[in-house]
N, C-alpha and C positions, 0 to 999 in steps of 0.2 A: 711654711704654706705646702700643702700638696696639691701640685699641679699635672697628674698623670690623669684626672679625671676625664673617662671619656666619651665624647659626644654620641649620640643611638639616635636614630631616626623611628619613628614607629608615625601607622600610617592608618587612619581607619576612615567612616565615615562621619561622624563628629566628634569634636572634644570630648565627649562625654565617653565614648568610647574608647578613645586613644587613654586617658586619663589613669584609668586602671590596670591598663598593660605598663604607664611607666611606674606607677607603685609598686609593681609586682617584680619589675626588673630592675630597677634603682634606688627601690627606697620610696620611705613617705618624705625624706628631705630631697626628691631630686627637684632641679631646677629646670625649666622650660626655657630654653636659649632661642630659641625661633618658630615660630608657627606658620604654614602655608596652606594658602585652599585653590583647587582646583577642581576641572573636571577630565573624567576619563571614559574610555572606553564607548559605545553607542554604534551606530553605521552611519558613516557619511558625515558625521557631524552632527547626528542627531539621536534620541535618545541616551546620550550621557547623563553619567550620577557624579554629582559633587563626593570629594574626599578632602580627608583634613590630613596632613603631615607634620608632626611635631618633633622638632630636634631638642633633646634634654641630656641631661649627664645627672653623673650623683653630685650630692654636696660636696663639697670639701670640709674638714672639719671644723676650720673657722669661719667656716660661714654658715653652719647650723643654728646660730642664736639670731641671725637674720633672715627667717626665714619668712616675715612680715614684712621684710622690703624685697621680695623676691617678687616675680611676677606672679598673679593671681592666678594664674593658669597653672599652677607647682603641682607636684603630684602629690601633695601633703590635703588638696583638695580644700571644703570649709569647714573643716575642725578644727585648725587654729584661729583661736581670737582674733588675731592679728587680722590674718587674709579676711575672716568675716567683716571684721572694721572698714577693710580695704575695699570687701567687695559692696558691703553699704554706700558705700561713697560712691564705686561706680556704676550704683544703682539708675542713676537720670541718664548714664552713655548706654544702659543694655534699653531703658524702656526708648531711646529717642533711636536706638537702631531698630530694634523692633515695628517701631510704629513705620520708620523709612522703608524698610522691607516689604510691610504690608501694603502700603500706597505705591509703591515704586515711585516715590516722588523726585522731582531735580535732584534736590540736597543730596538723595542716596547716589543715587548715580554720578555726582560731581564727586562725593568723596571716594567711590567705586572707580572710578576714570582717574583719578588724581593716584587713588593707591596703586596702579595699574603703573601708572609712570615714575613712582619713585617717589612723589612730593606728597603723599597724606600729611607728613608733618606741618605742609602750609596749610591746608586746608581743615584740617581738623582744630577745633577752637582748642585755645589751650587747656580750658579749665575745664573741659568733656570732663577729663577721665577722675579730676578732683587731685588732690596734692598726692606726691609718691615720690620716692628716692629713687628708683632705679627708673626713670622716664625712658629711656634710650632702650632698658630692654623689653619695654612693653612696645615700645613704637616697633623697633628688630621682629616683635613676635606679630606684627601684623598682618593680616591676609596679603598675600602675592598674586596678584593676577596678570597672569601672562595673556595679550589678546592675540586673538586669533583671527588674521583676515578672511572675511568669507570667500571662498573659491570664485571665479570669473564664472562658472557652468558647473552643477554637480554631474561627478563623474560615474556612471551607473555601475551598482556593484557587478560582482562575476557571475553570472549566471551560473543559479543551479537548476540542474534539470527536476528537483522537487519542488521549488518555490513556486508558488502561484499565481498565473497568469490573469489579467483583467475576466471576469466572467463575460461569457461569448453570449452570443445573442438566443435567447430559451434556455438558457442553463442557469440556474437557480444557484450555482455550487461555483466555487473559483477553479476554475481549469489547469493541475498541474501541467507543466511543461512538459511531463515526460508524458503523458498521455497520447500528443500525437505522435511518440516514435512508437508507442504499443499500438496505436490504430492502423499505422503503416506495417506494423509485422502480422499482423491477422490478416490483411488484404494479401499479403506475401505467403499468408498459410491458405490461401484460397479461398477466405471468404471475400463477398461484395463489398466495393468501397461503402455502399448503404448501410447492411448491415453491421459491416465494425464501427462504422460512426454512429450508430443507434446505439451498438451496445457500451462503447466509450462513453458517451451522451448521458447513457441512462445511470452508469457504473458513477460518473461524476457526480452529477446532481441528486442522485439517490442514495448512493454508498456513502460519498467523503462526510455528510454529517453526520456518521458514525463511527468516520475510522479518519486515521492522519493520510493528508497528501503520500506518506512516503509508502505505504501500502498500496499506491492505485491500481500496481501490476493485480497481485490477489484481488481488489476489488471486482475489474476486468474481468478475471477469471469467472468468480462467482456469479457474476451476473450473464455471463454466456454460458455458463455449465445450468444455471437455473432456467436458459431457454432452450436446453435440450430435453424433447420429451423422451422419455425412456417407459422400459417393459415396466409394467406394476400389477398388483394383485391378480397376479397369477393362480392364486387360492393352489389346493393341493389335488383338485381334480386332473383325470387323463388331458392330454393336453394332442392336437390334431392339426401340425403345422404345413405349410410347404414355402420352399426356397424357389425363386423365380428369378430368371433375368436371362439379358444376351448369352450368345456363348461365349466364353472365356471370363465368365465374370465369377467365377468362382463359386457356386450353385452347390455344387455336386460337392466340390471341397467341405464347405457349408456342411451341407448335410452328411459327411462322414464323419466330421469334427464331433459334432452337436450329437451322432449318437454314439460313439466311442464315449464320451466324458459321460452320459449316462449309463451304459455300459459297466464301467468304472466303478458305479457305487450299487450296482446288480438291478438297476430298471429295467423291467420291458421294455425294449424297445423295437420298432418294425418300421422298416425304410421300404419308400414305395419306389421303383425305379421306372417310370412312367413315362413310358417310348424310350427307353434308352438307344443309343446308337449303338450300344457293346452289347444290349441284351441284357444288362445289369450285373453282367460279369465282371466289372472292374469292381462294383462296390461288395459285391458275395465275396468276393475273395477277401477283399478286407475286414469286413466288416463279420461273417459268419462267427469265422474264428473268437471273437471275443464276446461272442451270443447274441448277437445280432437278427435278427428275420429281416431277410430279402427279399421282397416282392419285385419279380420283373414283371409287366403289364402291357401287354400292347393298348389298352381302353381302361377307361377309369371305370368301366362296367365290372369288367376280367379283374381290378384291383379291387372294389368292391365286395364282391361275393367272400375273397379269400380273407378280407379283413375285419369281416362278420363274426368268422370262427375266432378272433383274437378280441382279447381285452390288455391294449399296451397303456403303461402307463404315458409313451412318447410314440405318435407317428409320424414319422417326418417321410414329406413325398418330394422327391427328383422331380421337379416339374422339367417337359421337353425345354430348350433354349428357344427363346422369342424376343426378336428386334425389332425396331421404330418400323420396319419396312413389311413384317409379317404379320398385318392385320387379322387373317385366317385364323393363323394358327394361333394369337392371343385369342381370338371368341372361343376356340377349341378347347384350350388352356381353364378358361374360364368355364366352361360347361363342364369340362373335368373335373375342378375343385368342389363343383357345388354338389355333382354327384358323389365325391368323395370324403362329404362333410367338412372341408378344410376350414377353421374358421381363423388363423392366422396365416397370413402372407405376406412373407419376409421380402423384399424386394433388396436381391445382393448387387450393391452397387462399390466397384472398384474403387477403394482410397485414390487411385490415383489418376481417376475421369476427371476431367473438366467440367465448372459448370454448365457450360452449354450441351454437352452429350449425357449430363445426368437427368439434365430439365426433359432432354427430349426423349431418354428411356423411360423417365417415369412419366411422362404424359401418352405414351407409347403403350405400356402396359395396365395405365390409371384403370383399363375394364376389367381388371382383375380383382378389383377393392384392395388395393395394396393397404396394411396395417401397419407394418413395421418396416424399416430399414435397417439392414445388416452391411457393415461395412466391411469388405474381405480385400483380401492381399494388403492389408494394412501394414507390415513389415516391408514393404515397396516405397513408402516413402513417408515423411513427418510432415506432409502438409494436405492433409485431408478434406482441407473446407469445404468442396463443391457438396461434397454427399450428406457433410452437418448440415449445412444450409440449405440443403432440401427438406430434410427431417424438420428444421427449424420451422422454416417458412411451408411446408404444408400439413405440420403438426402429426407430423406420422412416426410414433415410437422409435427411437434408435433401439434396436434388440441386441443384435452381436457384432464382437471385432473377431476377422478370422483372420489367423496367419497360416504361414506354409505348414507349421508347424501347429499350434494352438488355437482354442477360441474361448472366449468367454462375454459376459454379459457387459454392456459398455455401463463403463463409471464415467458421468460426466465431468466427475472432475478431473480425472487426469486424461480423458481429450480434450479437456481446456488448457490443462498443462502442455499438453504436446503443441496445440495451435500458437498458444501465446506461452515460449520455455522464459 
């Protein structure tokens, strides 16, 4: 007699799933030695899924004729007439078991508990299976339940920054834990706590329904970018703009960079250096070699007369410096800009400016009719929050980002990334 057949273990969600594996691996004559059932997976004891483990081996040569006397769950399935007869005999047991499972009766509970204690043979009625030659093998194949005592108290799972926390008051969606950290980063970048909170709340309430919590940073950036007003609908007509601001705000540098950018594509550009302290010499020396005309004027009337003879694509007025203490100067500049027909007035705000200083300057220069905000000295900080918030709260379009060597129209998405890296 060959006794070298090796027992193998097969696992699946149900016996019906395991039997084809047994047949494929051990042949149609395979014999089930033992069957076990249990639960696996889940989180903290919840959401577990049931499984079936079957130990089986290939039949020995002298066992193959005894197929009908082996366990009814052999790999031969129900194809054998002898096994079919055995299954018919066991039908009352299958019906009783199904009824017990559906009703969760006391009897089913007693049977399962007895099986967990290794005493299933004492509880199951002897005649339940019907006559069978290898009763011991069938009993060995009965489900084995390993009772697990419930813990005294549930241990909370490890904190994941992307897992949602309970919805906060006033918010319709669950707020990811990491949202708080992003809110703090926006405040560190210069936005006020109120605006940062409002932006994050909007991203959670109205962005998460269309995205995953893992993408909350992108949603916050998108919300912030959407809040930023930017230049639009410029059309193809000629423009007359002015850069205004306090001394050292970068308005002259912005004038020079913008004029050079247009001159590089052969646009006709005229710059008005209005009451410049150096008489316009600095701008003339740097821009005229590029083909830009620079008009140095002591007053707006003189500049207007000279502009009347030109038809430029872009006219830029570098206005005199004025700060919060220069009310008379601000009034004069306002009259000058009206005389020159300026329709775009860009307040130059350094990216390094504090929120209080930005508010103070914007209030002082409000009589000029500010239409845009230009972000200057952008290469000197990574936290340009105050000027950005001033544009958002005042609904003034962000126009240009100016650095030491370059100027470009504001890209709200890039600016949002800078504020929330």
